[in-house]
PDB file of N, CA, C and O in Angstrom, chain B, residues numbered from 101:
ATOM      1  N   MET B 101      47.996  12.331  25.408  1.00  0.00           N
ATOM      2  CA  MET B 101      48.071  12.588  23.599  1.00  0.00           C
ATOM      3  C   MET B 101      46.962  11.572  23.820  1.00  0.00           C
ATOM      4  O   MET B 101      45.775  11.896  23.792  1.00  0.00           O
ATOM      5  N   LYS B 102      47.572   9.792  24.136  1.00  0.00           N
ATOM      6  CA  LYS B 102      46.795   8.718  23.682  1.00  0.00           C
ATOM      7  C   LYS B 102      45.575   9.341  24.309  1.00  0.00           C
ATOM      8  O   LYS B 102      44.626   9.863  23.726  1.00  0.00           O
ATOM      9  N   ALA B 103      45.760   9.202  25.529  1.00  0.00           N
ATOM     10  CA  ALA B 103      44.531   9.012  26.972  1.00  0.00           C
ATOM     11  C   ALA B 103      43.209  10.238  25.975  1.00  0.00           C
ATOM     12  O   ALA B 103      41.983  10.126  25.966  1.00  0.00           O
ATOM     13  N   SER B 104      43.888  11.075  25.411  1.00  0.00           N
ATOM     14  CA  SER B 104      42.858  12.074  25.007  1.00  0.00           C
ATOM     15  C   SER B 104      42.442  11.666  23.591  1.00  0.00           C
ATOM     16  O   SER B 104      41.532  12.386  23.178  1.00  0.00           O
ATOM     17  N   ILE B 105      42.735  10.965  22.945  1.00  0.00           N
ATOM     18  CA  ILE B 105      42.335  10.511  21.834  1.00  0.00           C
ATOM     19  C   ILE B 105      41.163   9.452  22.356  1.00  0.00           C
ATOM     20  O   ILE B 105      39.960   9.551  22.113  1.00  0.00           O
ATOM     21  N   LEU B 106      41.826   8.398  23.146  1.00  0.00           N
ATOM     22  CA  LEU B 106      40.795   7.444  23.765  1.00  0.00           C
ATOM     23  C   LEU B 106      39.356   7.825  24.483  1.00  0.00           C
ATOM     24  O   LEU B 106      38.297   7.202  24.554  1.00  0.00           O
ATOM     25  N   ALA B 107      39.790   9.177  25.010  1.00  0.00           N
ATOM     26  CA  ALA B 107      38.608   9.845  25.760  1.00  0.00           C
ATOM     27  C   ALA B 107      37.406  10.290  24.643  1.00  0.00           C
ATOM     28  O   ALA B 107      36.179  10.204  24.694  1.00  0.00           O
ATOM     29  N   ILE B 108      38.493  10.891  23.443  1.00  0.00           N
ATOM     30  CA  ILE B 108      37.188  11.180  22.572  1.00  0.00           C
ATOM     31  C   ILE B 108      36.578  10.254  21.797  1.00  0.00           C
ATOM     32  O   ILE B 108      35.467  10.555  21.361  1.00  0.00           O
ATOM     33  N   PHE B 109      37.074   9.114  21.497  1.00  0.00           N
ATOM     34  CA  PHE B 109      36.507   7.937  20.929  1.00  0.00           C
ATOM     35  C   PHE B 109      35.410   7.500  22.010  1.00  0.00           C
ATOM     36  O   PHE B 109      34.301   7.174  21.585  1.00  0.00           O
ATOM     37  N   PHE B 110      35.669   7.476  23.414  1.00  0.00           N
ATOM     38  CA  PHE B 110      34.744   6.745  24.145  1.00  0.00           C
ATOM     39  C   PHE B 110      33.300   7.692  24.169  1.00  0.00           C
ATOM     40  O   PHE B 110      32.210   7.136  24.306  1.00  0.00           O
ATOM     41  N   VAL B 111      33.421   9.159  24.023  1.00  0.00           N
ATOM     42  CA  VAL B 111      32.718  10.049  23.768  1.00  0.00           C
ATOM     43  C   VAL B 111      31.842   9.916  22.809  1.00  0.00           C
ATOM     44  O   VAL B 111      30.648   9.738  23.053  1.00  0.00           O
ATOM     45  N   ALA B 112      32.311   9.983  21.646  1.00  0.00           N
ATOM     46  CA  ALA B 112      31.642   9.762  20.548  1.00  0.00           C
ATOM     47  C   ALA B 112      30.846   8.119  20.506  1.00  0.00           C
ATOM     48  O   ALA B 112      29.709   8.040  20.043  1.00  0.00           O
ATOM     49  N   ILE B 113      31.288   7.351  20.828  1.00  0.00           N
ATOM     50  CA  ILE B 113      30.525   5.896  21.202  1.00  0.00           C
ATOM     51  C   ILE B 113      29.160   5.977  21.645  1.00  0.00           C
ATOM     52  O   ILE B 113      28.119   5.472  21.227  1.00  0.00           O
ATOM     53  N   ILE B 114      29.505   6.931  22.832  1.00  0.00           N
ATOM     54  CA  ILE B 114      28.328   6.988  24.138  1.00  0.00           C
ATOM     55  C   ILE B 114      27.702   7.828  23.008  1.00  0.00           C
ATOM     56  O   ILE B 114      26.789   7.204  22.467  1.00  0.00           O
ATOM     57  N   GLY B 115      27.903   9.001  22.506  1.00  0.00           N
ATOM     58  CA  GLY B 115      26.852   9.377  21.627  1.00  0.00           C
ATOM     59  C   GLY B 115      26.507   9.236  20.863  1.00  0.00           C
ATOM     60  O   GLY B 115      25.580  10.011  20.627  1.00  0.00           O
ATOM     61  N   ILE B 116      26.739   8.467  20.020  1.00  0.00           N
ATOM     62  CA  ILE B 116      26.308   7.447  18.862  1.00  0.00           C
ATOM     63  C   ILE B 116      24.919   6.143  19.652  1.00  0.00           C
ATOM     64  O   ILE B 116      23.886   5.655  19.194  1.00  0.00           O
ATOM     65  N   ALA B 117      25.645   6.020  20.987  1.00  0.00           N
ATOM     66  CA  ALA B 117      24.394   4.732  21.336  1.00  0.00           C
ATOM     67  C   ALA B 117      23.442   5.625  21.879  1.00  0.00           C
ATOM     68  O   ALA B 117      22.314   5.385  21.447  1.00  0.00           O
ATOM     69  N   LEU B 118      23.499   6.660  22.747  1.00  0.00           N
ATOM     70  CA  LEU B 118      22.772   7.808  23.432  1.00  0.00           C
ATOM     71  C   LEU B 118      21.862   8.402  22.050  1.00  0.00           C
ATOM     72  O   LEU B 118      20.906   9.020  22.519  1.00  0.00           O
ATOM     73  N   GLY B 119      21.829   8.427  20.940  1.00  0.00           N
ATOM     74  CA  GLY B 119      21.526   8.895  19.437  1.00  0.00           C
ATOM     75  C   GLY B 119      20.794   7.755  19.136  1.00  0.00           C
ATOM     76  O   GLY B 119      19.604   7.998  18.936  1.00  0.00           O
ATOM     77  N   SER B 120      21.100   6.648  19.043  1.00  0.00           N
ATOM     78  CA  SER B 120      20.227   5.040  18.560  1.00  0.00           C
ATOM     79  C   SER B 120      18.864   5.015  19.174  1.00  0.00           C
ATOM     80  O   SER B 120      18.695   5.198  20.379  1.00  0.00           O
ATOM     81  N   ASN B 121      17.673   4.736  18.137  1.00  0.00           N
ATOM     82  CA  ASN B 121      16.569   4.875  18.391  1.00  0.00           C
ATOM     83  C   ASN B 121      16.022   3.317  18.843  1.00  0.00           C
ATOM     84  O   ASN B 121      14.933   2.789  19.064  1.00  0.00           O
ATOM     85  N   ASN B 122      17.355   2.944  18.841  1.00  0.00           N
ATOM     86  CA  ASN B 122      16.925   1.246  19.646  1.00  0.00           C
ATOM     87  C   ASN B 122      17.296   0.954  20.792  1.00  0.00           C
ATOM     88  O   ASN B 122      17.063  -0.155  21.273  1.00  0.00           O
ATOM     89  N   LEU B 123      17.948   1.908  21.441  1.00  0.00           N
ATOM     90  CA  LEU B 123      17.634   2.238  22.797  1.00  0.00           C
ATOM     91  C   LEU B 123      16.316   2.641  23.507  1.00  0.00           C
ATOM     92  O   LEU B 123      15.789   2.484  24.608  1.00  0.00           O
ATOM     93  N   ARG B 124      16.059   3.223  22.356  1.00  0.00           N
ATOM     94  CA  ARG B 124      14.291   4.011  23.074  1.00  0.00           C
ATOM     95  C   ARG B 124      13.549   2.660  23.095  1.00  0.00           C
ATOM     96  O   ARG B 124      14.024   1.535  22.944  1.00  0.00           O
ATOM     97  N   ASP B 125      12.107   3.082  23.348  1.00  0.00           N
ATOM     98  CA  ASP B 125      11.353   1.956  23.261  1.00  0.00           C
ATOM     99  C   ASP B 125      10.722   1.947  22.416  1.00  0.00           C
ATOM    100  O   ASP B 125       9.709   1.264  22.572  1.00  0.00           O
ATOM    101  N   GLY B 126      10.858   2.563  21.208  1.00  0.00           N
ATOM    102  CA  GLY B 126       9.913   2.560  19.738  1.00  0.00           C
ATOM    103  C   GLY B 126       8.474   3.501  20.035  1.00  0.00           C
ATOM    104  O   GLY B 126       7.542   3.375  19.240  1.00  0.00           O
ATOM    105  N   ARG B 127       8.352   4.362  21.111  1.00  0.00           N
ATOM    106  CA  ARG B 127       6.854   5.094  21.273  1.00  0.00           C
ATOM    107  C   ARG B 127       6.783   6.076  20.380  1.00  0.00           C
ATOM    108  O   ARG B 127       7.349   7.167  20.461  1.00  0.00           O
ATOM    109  N   PRO B 128       5.897   5.589  19.288  1.00  0.00           N
ATOM    110  CA  PRO B 128       5.839   6.967  18.541  1.00  0.00           C
ATOM    111  C   PRO B 128       5.494   8.347  19.301  1.00  0.00           C
ATOM    112  O   PRO B 128       5.141   8.479  20.473  1.00  0.00           O
ATOM    113  N   GLY B 129       5.757   9.674  17.987  1.00  0.00           N
ATOM    114  CA  GLY B 129       4.939  10.447  18.382  1.00  0.00           C
ATOM    115  C   GLY B 129       3.604  10.904  18.092  1.00  0.00           C
ATOM    116  O   GLY B 129       2.960  11.679  18.799  1.00  0.00           O
ATOM    117  N   CYS B 130       3.310  10.498  17.253  1.00  0.00           N
ATOM    118  CA  CYS B 130       1.799  10.044  16.666  1.00  0.00           C
ATOM    119  C   CYS B 130       1.716  11.758  15.876  1.00  0.00           C
ATOM    120  O   CYS B 130       0.763  12.526  16.004  1.00  0.00           O
ATOM    121  N   ALA B 131       3.036  12.045  15.041  1.00  0.00           N
ATOM    122  CA  ALA B 131       2.810  13.357  15.004  1.00  0.00           C
ATOM    123  C   ALA B 131       2.664  13.815  13.485  1.00  0.00           C
ATOM    124  O   ALA B 131       2.708  14.969  13.058  1.00  0.00           O
ATOM    125  N   THR B 132       2.441  12.393  12.628  1.00  0.00           N
ATOM    126  CA  THR B 132       2.044  12.441  11.049  1.00  0.00           C
ATOM    127  C   THR B 132       0.809  11.381  10.523  1.00  0.00           C
ATOM    128  O   THR B 132       0.341  10.410  11.119  1.00  0.00           O
ATOM    129  N   ASP B 133       0.480  11.902   9.258  1.00  0.00           N
ATOM    130  CA  ASP B 133      -0.528  11.108   9.116  1.00  0.00           C
ATOM    131  C   ASP B 133      -0.376   9.605   8.959  1.00  0.00           C
ATOM    132  O   ASP B 133      -1.144   8.703   9.295  1.00  0.00           O
ATOM    133  N   ILE B 134       0.841   9.564   8.348  1.00  0.00           N
ATOM    134  CA  ILE B 134       1.210   7.704   8.402  1.00  0.00           C
ATOM    135  C   ILE B 134       1.429   7.188  10.051  1.00  0.00           C
ATOM    136  O   ILE B 134       1.356   5.960  10.104  1.00  0.00           O
ATOM    137  N   GLU B 135       1.611   7.652  11.037  1.00  0.00           N
ATOM    138  CA  GLU B 135       1.324   7.298  12.234  1.00  0.00           C
ATOM    139  C   GLU B 135      -0.084   7.145  12.633  1.00  0.00           C
ATOM    140  O   GLU B 135      -0.313   6.321  13.519  1.00  0.00           O
ATOM    141  N   MET B 136      -1.086   7.818  12.114  1.00  0.00           N
ATOM    142  CA  MET B 136      -1.967   8.057  12.512  1.00  0.00           C
ATOM    143  C   MET B 136      -3.269   6.894  11.682  1.00  0.00           C
ATOM    144  O   MET B 136      -4.372   6.517  12.079  1.00  0.00           O
ATOM    145  N   ARG B 137      -2.604   6.649  10.590  1.00  0.00           N
ATOM    146  CA  ARG B 137      -3.316   5.723   9.466  1.00  0.00           C
ATOM    147  C   ARG B 137      -2.977   4.085  10.483  1.00  0.00           C
ATOM    148  O   ARG B 137      -3.787   3.260  10.907  1.00  0.00           O
ATOM    149  N   GLN B 138      -1.568   4.123  10.586  1.00  0.00           N
ATOM    150  CA  GLN B 138      -0.915   2.627  11.044  1.00  0.00           C
ATOM    151  C   GLN B 138      -1.265   2.328  12.573  1.00  0.00           C
ATOM    152  O   GLN B 138      -1.285   1.163  12.970  1.00  0.00           O
ATOM    153  N   VAL B 139      -1.520   3.318  13.360  1.00  0.00           N
ATOM    154  CA  VAL B 139      -2.245   3.291  14.607  1.00  0.00           C
ATOM    155  C   VAL B 139      -1.519   2.188  15.387  1.00  0.00           C
ATOM    156  O   VAL B 139      -1.409   2.675  16.512  1.00  0.00           O
ATOM    157  N   TYR B 140      -1.034   1.122  15.403  1.00  0.00           N
ATOM    158  CA  TYR B 140      -0.255   0.468  16.190  1.00  0.00           C
ATOM    159  C   TYR B 140       1.168  -0.039  16.134  1.00  0.00           C
ATOM    160  O   TYR B 140       1.577  -0.634  15.138  1.00  0.00           O
ATOM    161  N   TYR B 141       1.972   0.204  17.254  1.00  0.00           N
ATOM    162  CA  TYR B 141       3.444   0.076  16.875  1.00  0.00           C
ATOM    163  C   TYR B 141       4.414  -0.545  17.830  1.00  0.00           C
ATOM    164  O   TYR B 141       4.627   0.032  18.896  1.00  0.00           O
ATOM    165  N   ARG B 142       5.086  -1.790  17.516  1.00  0.00           N
ATOM    166  CA  ARG B 142       5.776  -2.311  18.616  1.00  0.00           C
ATOM    167  C   ARG B 142       6.168  -1.839  19.700  1.00  0.00           C
ATOM    168  O   ARG B 142       6.383  -0.631  19.595  1.00  0.00           O
ATOM    169  N   ASN B 143       6.363  -2.251  20.717  1.00  0.00           N
ATOM    170  CA  ASN B 143       7.124  -1.595  22.076  1.00  0.00           C
ATOM    171  C   ASN B 143       8.367  -2.708  21.811  1.00  0.00           C
ATOM    172  O   ASN B 143       8.247  -3.933  21.789  1.00  0.00           O
ATOM    173  N   PHE B 144       9.593  -1.917  21.619  1.00  0.00           N
ATOM    174  CA  PHE B 144      11.069  -2.151  21.650  1.00  0.00           C
ATOM    175  C   PHE B 144      11.550  -3.328  22.790  1.00  0.00           C
ATOM    176  O   PHE B 144      12.361  -4.250  22.707  1.00  0.00           O
ATOM    177  N   TRP B 145      10.742  -2.898  23.795  1.00  0.00           N
ATOM    178  CA  TRP B 145      11.457  -3.388  25.008  1.00  0.00           C
ATOM    179  C   TRP B 145      10.351  -4.290  26.197  1.00  0.00           C
ATOM    180  O   TRP B 145      10.594  -4.416  27.397  1.00  0.00           O
ATOM    181  N   ASP B 146       9.314  -4.752  25.582  1.00  0.00           N
ATOM    182  CA  ASP B 146       8.449  -5.643  26.084  1.00  0.00           C
ATOM    183  C   ASP B 146       7.555  -6.390  24.925  1.00  0.00           C
ATOM    184  O   ASP B 146       6.562  -5.929  24.362  1.00  0.00           O
ATOM    185  N   ALA B 147       8.040  -7.390  24.767  1.00  0.00           N
ATOM    186  CA  ALA B 147       7.518  -8.316  23.326  1.00  0.00           C
ATOM    187  C   ALA B 147       5.940  -8.759  23.985  1.00  0.00           C
ATOM    188  O   ALA B 147       5.483  -9.773  23.458  1.00  0.00           O
ATOM    189  N   ASN B 148       5.165  -8.200  24.940  1.00  0.00           N
ATOM    190  CA  ASN B 148       3.521  -8.302  25.514  1.00  0.00           C
ATOM    191  C   ASN B 148       2.987  -6.785  25.444  1.00  0.00           C
ATOM    192  O   ASN B 148       1.937  -6.402  25.960  1.00  0.00           O
ATOM    193  N   ALA B 149       3.842  -6.030  24.757  1.00  0.00           N
ATOM    194  CA  ALA B 149       3.388  -4.602  24.874  1.00  0.00           C
ATOM    195  C   ALA B 149       3.355  -4.052  23.774  1.00  0.00           C
ATOM    196  O   ALA B 149       3.819  -4.770  22.887  1.00  0.00           O
ATOM    197  N   TYR B 150       2.938  -2.900  23.385  1.00  0.00           N
ATOM    198  CA  TYR B 150       2.444  -2.160  21.752  1.00  0.00           C
ATOM    199  C   TYR B 150       2.290  -0.786  22.330  1.00  0.00           C
ATOM    200  O   TYR B 150       2.305  -0.539  23.536  1.00  0.00           O
ATOM    201  N   TRP B 151       2.139   0.098  21.353  1.00  0.00           N
ATOM    202  CA  TRP B 151       1.784   1.108  21.330  1.00  0.00           C
ATOM    203  C   TRP B 151       0.963   1.755  20.751  1.00  0.00           C
ATOM    204  O   TRP B 151       1.007   1.273  19.619  1.00  0.00           O
ATOM    205  N   LYS B 152      -0.146   2.928  20.739  1.00  0.00           N
ATOM    206  CA  LYS B 152      -1.100   3.104  20.293  1.00  0.00           C
ATOM    207  C   LYS B 152      -1.419   4.566  20.014  1.00  0.00           C
ATOM    208  O   LYS B 152      -1.484   5.465  20.852  1.00  0.00           O
ATOM    209  N   CYS B 153      -1.597   4.654  18.762  1.00  0.00           N
ATOM    210  CA  CYS B 153      -1.587   6.098  18.567  1.00  0.00           C
ATOM    211  C   CYS B 153      -2.952   6.885  18.629  1.00  0.00           C
ATOM    212  O   CYS B 153      -3.562   6.756  17.568  1.00  0.00           O
ATOM    213  N   ILE B 154      -3.570   7.610  19.493  1.00  0.00           N
ATOM    214  CA  ILE B 154      -5.023   8.030  19.363  1.00  0.00           C
ATOM    215  C   ILE B 154      -5.303   9.344  18.895  1.00  0.00           C
ATOM    216  O   ILE B 154      -6.267   9.377  18.130  1.00  0.00           O
ATOM    217  N   ASN B 155      -4.818  10.313  19.095  1.00  0.00           N
ATOM    218  CA  ASN B 155      -4.891  11.750  18.805  1.00  0.00           C
ATOM    219  C   ASN B 155      -3.155  11.884  18.347  1.00  0.00           C
ATOM    220  O   ASN B 155      -2.200  11.400  18.953  1.00  0.00           O
ATOM    221  N   LYS B 156      -3.140  12.883  16.804  1.00  0.00           N
ATOM    222  CA  LYS B 156      -2.291  13.577  16.374  1.00  0.00           C
ATOM    223  C   LYS B 156      -1.871  14.542  17.464  1.00  0.00           C
ATOM    224  O   LYS B 156      -2.456  15.280  18.255  1.00  0.00           O
ATOM    225  N   GLY B 157      -0.290  14.152  17.106  1.00  0.00           N
ATOM    226  CA  GLY B 157       0.138  15.018  18.018  1.00  0.00           C
ATOM    227  C   GLY B 157       1.110  14.670  19.154  1.00  0.00           C
ATOM    228  O   GLY B 157       2.332  14.819  19.146  1.00  0.00           O
ATOM    229  N   VAL B 158       0.047  13.999  20.492  1.00  0.00           N
ATOM    230  CA  VAL B 158      -0.028  13.307  21.237  1.00  0.00           C
ATOM    231  C   VAL B 158       0.545  12.185  21.413  1.00  0.00           C
ATOM    232  O   VAL B 158      -0.092  11.243  20.942  1.00  0.00           O
ATOM    233  N   PRO B 159       2.067  11.772  22.203  1.00  0.00           N
ATOM    234  CA  PRO B 159       2.228  10.291  22.342  1.00  0.00           C
ATOM    235  C   PRO B 159       1.590   9.097  22.105  1.00  0.00           C
ATOM    236  O   PRO B 159       0.479   9.058  22.634  1.00  0.00           O
ATOM    237  N   ALA B 160       1.793   8.449  21.704  1.00  0.00           N
ATOM    238  CA  ALA B 160       1.324   6.758  21.458  1.00  0.00           C
ATOM    239  C   ALA B 160       1.091   6.518  23.189  1.00  0.00           C
ATOM    240  O   ALA B 160       1.852   6.787  24.119  1.00  0.00           O
ATOM    241  N   SER B 161      -0.096   5.984  23.191  1.00  0.00           N
ATOM    242  CA  SER B 161      -0.830   5.152  24.661  1.00  0.00           C
ATOM    243  C   SER B 161       0.105   3.848  24.638  1.00  0.00           C
ATOM    244  O   SER B 161       0.456   3.327  23.579  1.00  0.00           O
ATOM    245  N   PRO B 162       0.474   3.372  25.895  1.00  0.00           N
ATOM    246  CA  PRO B 162       0.864   2.215  26.310  1.00  0.00           C
ATOM    247  C   PRO B 162      -0.400   0.951  26.207  1.00  0.00           C
ATOM    248  O   PRO B 162      -1.388   0.945  26.941  1.00  0.00           O
ATOM    249  N   MET B 163      -0.132  -0.022  25.201  1.00  0.00           N
ATOM    250  CA  MET B 163      -1.416  -0.655  25.440  1.00  0.00           C
ATOM    251  C   MET B 163      -0.508  -2.421  25.787  1.00  0.00           C
ATOM    252  O   MET B 163       0.712  -2.518  25.653  1.00  0.00           O
ATOM    253  N   ARG B 164      -1.248  -3.430  26.150  1.00  0.00           N
ATOM    254  CA  ARG B 164      -0.483  -4.803  26.358  1.00  0.00           C
ATOM    255  C   ARG B 164      -1.623  -5.612  25.797  1.00  0.00           C
ATOM    256  O   ARG B 164      -2.754  -5.166  25.608  1.00  0.00           O
ATOM    257  N   CYS B 165      -1.138  -7.105  25.495  1.00  0.00           N
ATOM    258  CA  CYS B 165      -1.719  -8.052  24.747  1.00  0.00           C
ATOM    259  C   CYS B 165      -2.175  -8.873  26.157  1.00  0.00           C
ATOM    260  O   CYS B 165      -1.385  -9.143  27.061  1.00  0.00           O
ATOM    261  N   GLU B 166      -3.645  -9.218  26.154  1.00  0.00           N
ATOM    262  CA  GLU B 166      -4.068 -10.107  27.238  1.00  0.00           C
ATOM    263  C   GLU B 166      -3.016 -11.332  27.415  1.00  0.00           C
ATOM    264  O   GLU B 166      -2.381 -11.565  28.444  1.00  0.00           O
ATOM    265  N   GLU B 167      -2.961 -12.076  26.188  1.00  0.00           N
ATOM    266  CA  GLU B 167      -2.209 -13.178  26.434  1.00  0.00           C
ATOM    267  C   GLU B 167      -1.438 -12.976  25.269  1.00  0.00           C
ATOM    268  O   GLU B 167      -1.746 -12.264  24.313  1.00  0.00           O
ATOM    269  N   GLY B 168      -0.128 -13.839  25.454  1.00  0.00           N
ATOM    270  CA  GLY B 168       0.435 -13.464  23.877  1.00  0.00           C
ATOM    271  C   GLY B 168       1.837 -12.365  23.856  1.00  0.00           C
ATOM    272  O   GLY B 168       2.467 -11.919  24.815  1.00  0.00           O
ATOM    273  N   GLY B 169       1.995 -12.184  22.679  1.00  0.00           N
ATOM    274  CA  GLY B 169       2.881 -11.088  22.560  1.00  0.00           C
ATOM    275  C   GLY B 169       2.480 -10.120  21.269  1.00  0.00           C
ATOM    276  O   GLY B 169       1.574 -10.436  20.498  1.00  0.00           O
ATOM    277  N   TYR B 170       3.153  -9.069  21.145  1.00  0.00           N
ATOM    278  CA  TYR B 170       2.455  -8.495  20.168  1.00  0.00           C
ATOM    279  C   TYR B 170       3.690  -8.278  18.499  1.00  0.00           C
ATOM    280  O   TYR B 170       4.857  -7.951  18.282  1.00  0.00           O
ATOM    281  N   GLN B 171       2.458  -8.714  17.697  1.00  0.00           N
ATOM    282  CA  GLN B 171       3.402  -8.834  16.635  1.00  0.00           C
ATOM    283  C   GLN B 171       3.677  -7.933  15.809  1.00  0.00           C
ATOM    284  O   GLN B 171       2.548  -7.504  15.567  1.00  0.00           O
ATOM    285  N   GLY B 172       4.459  -7.262  15.124  1.00  0.00           N
ATOM    286  CA  GLY B 172       4.433  -5.846  15.095  1.00  0.00           C
ATOM    287  C   GLY B 172       4.088  -6.155  13.040  1.00  0.00           C
ATOM    288  O   GLY B 172       3.392  -5.340  12.434  1.00  0.00           O
ATOM    289  N   ASN B 173       4.418  -6.819  12.646  1.00  0.00           N
ATOM    290  CA  ASN B 173       4.067  -7.121  11.267  1.00  0.00           C
ATOM    291  C   ASN B 173       2.686  -7.614  11.238  1.00  0.00           C
ATOM    292  O   ASN B 173       2.354  -7.415  10.070  1.00  0.00           O
ATOM    293  N   LEU B 174       1.816  -8.076  11.769  1.00  0.00           N
ATOM    294  CA  LEU B 174       0.495  -8.229  11.659  1.00  0.00           C
ATOM    295  C   LEU B 174       0.054  -7.192  12.553  1.00  0.00           C
ATOM    296  O   LEU B 174      -1.156  -7.345  12.725  1.00  0.00           O
ATOM    297  N   ARG B 175       0.419  -6.365  13.095  1.00  0.00           N
ATOM    298  CA  ARG B 175      -0.130  -5.697  14.018  1.00  0.00           C
ATOM    299  C   ARG B 175      -1.482  -6.038  14.940  1.00  0.00           C
ATOM    300  O   ARG B 175      -2.669  -5.801  14.718  1.00  0.00           O
ATOM    301  N   LYS B 176      -0.875  -6.635  15.968  1.00  0.00           N
ATOM    302  CA  LYS B 176      -1.963  -7.325  16.605  1.00  0.00           C
ATOM    303  C   LYS B 176      -1.238  -8.604  17.243  1.00  0.00           C
ATOM    304  O   LYS B 176      -0.475  -9.394  16.687  1.00  0.00           O
ATOM    305  N   CYS B 177      -1.725  -8.585  18.666  1.00  0.00           N
ATOM    306  CA  CYS B 177      -1.592  -9.706  19.770  1.00  0.00           C
ATOM    307  C   CYS B 177      -1.785 -11.206  19.098  1.00  0.00           C
ATOM    308  O   CYS B 177      -2.782 -11.607  18.497  1.00  0.00           O
ATOM    309  N   VAL B 178      -0.543 -11.935  19.368  1.00  0.00           N
ATOM    310  CA  VAL B 178      -0.800 -13.477  18.910  1.00  0.00           C
ATOM    311  C   VAL B 178      -0.076 -14.480  19.910  1.00  0.00           C
ATOM    312  O   VAL B 178       0.774 -14.141  20.733  1.00  0.00           O
ATOM    313  N   ASP B 179      -0.615 -15.948  19.676  1.00  0.00           N
ATOM    314  CA  ASP B 179      -0.125 -16.598  21.015  1.00  0.00           C
ATOM    315  C   ASP B 179       1.497 -16.660  21.004  1.00  0.00           C
ATOM    316  O   ASP B 179       2.200 -16.474  20.011  1.00  0.00           O
ATOM    317  N   TRP B 180       1.918 -16.943  22.243  1.00  0.00           N
ATOM    318  CA  TRP B 180       3.417 -17.104  22.242  1.00  0.00           C
ATOM    319  C   TRP B 180       3.960 -18.025  20.978  1.00  0.00           C
ATOM    320  O   TRP B 180       5.061 -17.815  20.468  1.00  0.00           O
ATOM    321  N   GLU B 181       3.184 -18.932  20.589  1.00  0.00           N
ATOM    322  CA  GLU B 181       3.368 -20.267  19.744  1.00  0.00           C
ATOM    323  C   GLU B 181       4.018 -19.472  18.516  1.00  0.00           C
ATOM    324  O   GLU B 181       5.132 -19.436  17.993  1.00  0.00           O
ATOM    325  N   ASP B 182       2.736 -18.832  18.303  1.00  0.00           N
ATOM    326  CA  ASP B 182       3.184 -17.812  17.022  1.00  0.00           C
ATOM    327  C   ASP B 182       3.949 -16.695  16.898  1.00  0.00           C
ATOM    328  O   ASP B 182       4.303 -16.284  15.793  1.00  0.00           O
ATOM    329  N   TRP B 183       4.272 -16.106  18.031  1.00  0.00           N
ATOM    330  CA  TRP B 183       5.367 -14.758  17.767  1.00  0.00           C
ATOM    331  C   TRP B 183       6.629 -15.078  17.727  1.00  0.00           C
ATOM    332  O   TRP B 183       7.311 -15.829  18.426  1.00  0.00           O
ATOM    333  N   GLU B 184       6.942 -14.185  16.505  1.00  0.00           N
ATOM    334  CA  GLU B 184       8.321 -14.516  16.223  1.00  0.00           C
ATOM    335  C   GLU B 184       9.197 -12.889  16.286  1.00  0.00           C
ATOM    336  O   GLU B 184       8.792 -11.727  16.249  1.00  0.00           O
ATOM    337  N   TRP B 185      10.215 -13.356  16.369  1.00  0.00           N
ATOM    338  CA  TRP B 185      11.307 -12.054  16.781  1.00  0.00           C
ATOM    339  C   TRP B 185      11.352 -11.232  15.325  1.00  0.00           C
ATOM    340  O   TRP B 185      11.379 -11.670  14.175  1.00  0.00           O
ATOM    341  N   GLU B 186      11.347  -9.460  15.991  1.00  0.00           N
ATOM    342  CA  GLU B 186      11.284  -8.717  14.811  1.00  0.00           C
ATOM    343  C   GLU B 186      12.411  -7.585  15.003  1.00  0.00           C
ATOM    344  O   GLU B 186      12.653  -6.965  16.039  1.00  0.00           O
ATOM    345  N   ASP B 187      12.978  -7.479  13.875  1.00  0.00           N
ATOM    346  CA  ASP B 187      13.670  -6.072  13.891  1.00  0.00           C
ATOM    347  C   ASP B 187      13.327  -4.806  14.326  1.00  0.00           C
ATOM    348  O   ASP B 187      12.455  -4.154  13.751  1.00  0.00           O
ATOM    349  N   PRO B 188      13.916  -4.409  15.262  1.00  0.00           N
ATOM    350  CA  PRO B 188      13.206  -2.896  15.519  1.00  0.00           C
ATOM    351  C   PRO B 188      13.282  -1.806  14.320  1.00  0.00           C
ATOM    352  O   PRO B 188      14.256  -1.646  13.584  1.00  0.00           O
ATOM    353  N   VAL B 189      12.318  -1.241  14.282  1.00  0.00           N
ATOM    354  CA  VAL B 189      11.897  -0.622  13.193  1.00  0.00           C
ATOM    355  C   VAL B 189      11.536   0.983  13.819  1.00  0.00           C
ATOM    356  O   VAL B 189      10.457   1.084  14.404  1.00  0.00           O
ATOM    357  N   ALA B 190      12.418   2.242  13.706  1.00  0.00           N
ATOM    358  CA  ALA B 190      11.520   3.306  14.214  1.00  0.00           C
ATOM    359  C   ALA B 190      10.304   3.556  13.690  1.00  0.00           C
ATOM    360  O   ALA B 190       9.914   2.862  12.750  1.00  0.00           O
ATOM    361  N   PRO B 191       9.513   4.579  14.205  1.00  0.00           N
ATOM    362  CA  PRO B 191       8.641   4.863  13.489  1.00  0.00           C
ATOM    363  C   PRO B 191       8.901   6.401  12.851  1.00  0.00           C
ATOM    364  O   PRO B 191      10.035   6.870  12.761  1.00  0.00           O
ATOM    365  N   PRO B 192       7.760   7.076  12.446  1.00  0.00           N
ATOM    366  CA  PRO B 192       8.108   8.350  11.469  1.00  0.00           C
ATOM    367  C   PRO B 192       8.929   9.147  12.567  1.00  0.00           C
ATOM    368  O   PRO B 192      10.129   9.409  12.490  1.00  0.00           O
ATOM    369  N   SER B 193       7.886   9.558  13.826  1.00  0.00           N
ATOM    370  CA  SER B 193       8.290  10.454  14.833  1.00  0.00           C
ATOM    371  C   SER B 193       8.422   9.528  16.408  1.00  0.00           C
ATOM    372  O   SER B 193       7.886   8.496  16.813  1.00  0.00           O
ATOM    373  N   SER B 194       9.222  10.304  16.884  1.00  0.00           N
ATOM    374  CA  SER B 194       9.416   9.895  18.305  1.00  0.00           C
ATOM    375  C   SER B 194       8.805  10.506  19.383  1.00  0.00           C
ATOM    376  O   SER B 194       8.882  11.733  19.444  1.00  0.00           O
ATOM    377  N   ALA B 195       8.219   9.907  20.239  1.00  0.00           N
ATOM    378  CA  ALA B 195       7.895  10.724  21.471  1.00  0.00           C
ATOM    379  C   ALA B 195       8.945  11.268  22.297  1.00  0.00           C
ATOM    380  O   ALA B 195       8.558  11.807  23.334  1.00  0.00           O
ATOM    381  N   TYR B 196      10.026  11.252  22.103  1.00  0.00           N
ATOM    382  CA  TYR B 196      11.154  11.680  22.783  1.00  0.00           C
ATOM    383  C   TYR B 196      12.165  12.925  22.300  1.00  0.00           C
ATOM    384  O   TYR B 196      13.145  13.224  22.981  1.00  0.00           O
TER     385      TYR B 196
END
């Protein structure tokens, strides 16, 4: 009985973790007008990278900062001295 309850608990935790957008890289699906107006989105896994919505309905294209990191709240690349951590915020749609 205890083993089956424990197994159900672990399956539920794994399901929650896999459904969490924070485990994904933040790539938008570019499916909404809001995404097409904002255009640039932070890559959750790589501070030097970001996403760019180019065509509506087509997942965002990967982009890289030539130097420094991508600052999501400014929607631009900044020098590493100016870069600050930001909590991931899921885009309106997901590429996955």
